[in-house]
N, C-alpha and C positions, 0 to 999 in steps of 0.2 A: 504493499500499500504506500503510495506517495505521500510524504509528510505535508501537512497543511502549509508549512512555511514555503516549500517548493512550489506548491500549487499557486500560492499568493504571488510568487515571483513570475509564474507563468501568466497569471492574470494581468500583471503589469506589462507583459509583452503582448497582451491582446488575445490570449488563448481562452476562447469561450468554453471549451470543454473543462479547463481547470476551474473556472468560475462555477460551472454547473455542479462539479464534484463538491466544492466548498459549500454551495447552496444546499446540496443534499445532506452533507454532514451536519450542518448546523441549523437546518430548518426548525426542527422541534425545539431544540435548546434555546435558540435565539428568540423564536416566537413566544415560548413560555417565559423567558426572561423579561421581554417587553410587556407581555400580558401582566405579569406580577408587578412591574414597576409603574403601570399606568392604570391598574384596576381594570384591565381589559378594554380600555377605550383607545381608539387610533392605533391599535396594534399593527394592522396591515401597513398603515402609512409610515409608522416609524421603522417597521421591519424592512420595507422597501428602501427608505431613505438610508438606512444603515448599509445596505448593500450598494446602493449608489455611491456612497462615500467610499466604501472599500474599493470599488472600481476606479473611482476618480483619484484616489490616493494610493493606489497599489504600488506606484513607483517609488513612493516614499516609505514603504513598509521595510523594516529592518529585519531581514531573514534570520539574524541570530537571535531575535525575540520569538516568543510564542505567538502564533497567528491568533489563537482563541483569545488571548489577553487583549491584543490590538482590537479585534472585533468587538469584544465586549466593552472596551473603552469608548468606542464610537457609539455603540448602542446606549450606554449609560449617559453620555453626554446629550444625546438626542432625547432621552427620557427626561433629563433635567430641563432641557429647553422646553419640553412639552408642558412640564408642570409650571413654568414661569408664564406661559401664555394665559390670556384671560379665557375663562370657560366659554364655550359656544352658547348661543342663545338656545333656549329649550325649544324643542319641536315636538309635535304631537305624535304619539306612537301609533302606528298602523296596527289595529286589532287583528287584521287578517295574517300578519307575519308570525310565523311559528318560532322564530328565534333560531332557525336551523344553521344560521351563519355563526352561531356562537361557538367558542372552542369547547370541546367535549369535557375536558377536565374541570371547567368552571361550573358544570351542572351538578357535580356531586355535592352532597351536603357538607362533606369534610373540606372540599376544595373552596366552597363559599366561605365557610367558617375561617379557614386559613387566610383567605384573601381579605376578610373583614379584619381579622387580627393584624395582618400586616399594614392594613390602613391606619391602624392605631399608632404606628411607629412614625417618628420623624424620618424624612427622606434618607438622611445619612445612615440611620440605623437599619432601615428597611433594605437598602442597597446591599449592606453587609450580609444580612440574614439571607437574602435571595441568592447572592453569589456563593456564599459559604455552604448553605444547607440545600438549596434547591438545585444548584449547579455543581456541588461537591468540589469547589475550588479550595486550594490550600490558602491559608492566610497570607502568604507571600504574594500569591496570584491576585487575590482580592485587593491587597495594598497597591500593587502595580496598577491594576485596572482603575482604581479609584484615585490614584496619584497621592496617597497618604502613607505615613509610616506604618509598619506592622503593628507597632504598639497602639496606634489609633484604631486599627481594625479590631484589635482585641478589645479595647475599652468600648467601642461602639457596640461590639457583640455582647459584651457583658451587660451594658446598659439596656440593650434591646431585650435580652433574655429576661432581665429583671422586670422590665415594663411589661412584657407579655405575660409573665407569671402573675404579676399584680392584677392585670386586666382579667385574667382567667379566674383568679381568686375572688375577685369582685363579683364576677358574673356567677360563680358557683354558690356564693352566699345568698344570691337572690332567690 
């Protein structure tokens, strides 16, 4: 199997097959990452913009670094920009739509509860939890993606887990 970093170098040279391979490898993980960071809103737009930026910037990718780290740095920055934008004007829901376009994992009760709990966290803590536990990245990779020291990742994780435990405790007392 060709390493991601070599495929990224081929993308910079205009190799569409290499891009297709990277898209296939990261489709689920990147979509899930964006979904969790935006609460399921504008996932497709951010997903596509991430890949557009990968293609546009492929010539600046450093093949001595991990491609996945670079990819998730692009995605996290787009998610942060998304949160800074003003919310769209409310629109009426079409009662005839079944919601079939929704991501399957969002439909399970546990998935909905996890998404709600993640929504209780500040963005910096949410990002760390998603990268570490949902994407099984090492603390050093999380630190590189977020551009912060490893100690900051640890403290954000500690604070996030404490906050989540407190929220669950309060809910269980009800």
